[in-house]
N, C-alpha and C positions, 0 to 999 in steps of 0.2 A: 767563406772558405774554411775547409776543415783544417785541423792542426796539421802541421807538416811532420807527421810521424808515420811510420810504416803502417801502423794499425788504422789510423784515421784515413790515410790515403787509400788503403786497401778497401775499406768500407765504401768510400766515395767512388772509387773506380768500379767496384762491383755493382754499385747502384746505377751509375751513369752508363756503363758499357760492359755488361757481363762478359762479352767475348774478349775484352782486353784484360780481364782478371788473370788469365793464364799467362799472358805476356808479362804482366806486373810481377807475378810470382817468380817467373823464370829470371827476369832482370834483377829482382830483389836478391835472389840467391847468388847470382853472378856478381852483383855489387858487393855482397857480403864476403864472398870468397876473395874477391880482389882486395877488399879492405884488409882482410886477414893476411893475405899474401904480401901486400905492400906495407903493412903496418901503418895505414893511413885512413883517415875518415873521409877523404875526398870522394871515393867511389859511392859511399852512402849518401853524402851530401848532394852529389850530382844526381843520383837516383831520385832522392826526395824532390829536388828542384824540378827535374824533368816531369815527374808524375804530378806535381803540384800544378805545373803549367797545363798538363793534360786535363786535370780536373777543372781548372779555371776556364779553360777553353770550352768545355762541354757543360759546365754547371748551369749557366743561364739558358733556359730553353730556346729563346729566340736565337742566341748565338750558336747553339748546337745545331739548330735546324738550318741556319744559314751556312754553317760549315759543311753539313751534309749536302746541301744544294750545290755549293761551290765545288766540293770534291767530285760530285757527279758531273758537273759542268766540265771540269778538267778531263775527266775520263771520257766524256762524250764529245769533246771539242772537235770541230771539223777543221779548225785552222790553228796555227801556232799562236796567232794573235788572241783568239778566244781563250785558249788555254792560259796564256800569259795574263790576260785580264782577270780571269777567275783566280789564278795563282796569286796575283797581287792582292786581291781582296782577302784571300786566305792568310797571306802574310800580315795584313793589317789586323785581322782578328787575332792572330798569334801574338803580334806586338802588344795588343790590348791585354790579352791574358797574361803575358809575361810581365807587363807593368803591374798588374794586380798582385802577382806573386811577389814581385820585387818590393812592393810596399809592405809586405808581411815581414815580421822578424824571421830570420833564417831558421831558427829552432824554437818552435813553441811547443811546450809540453803541457 
């Protein structure tokens, strides 16, 4: 896992999913503005955590491939049951990635 800093996450996001880099930048600036407005570090901490999970979910190639397959399965599902089954597996992948991030120190520099 990359360090949980804006710079390290930016590099990881750009490498894993270049199309997500624009969203990363937009959300980073919004979090920074909110942090200044509220005089709180929570918006930045939340931003870092969210994007660390994004990276953890997509970093292992097999998990990233399975996520893409499941997202396509949800989009193309013919029944609610099929969509729920694929969504449940996505949730399991997300839980796994979230656990990996939680095992890291909150702020590594």
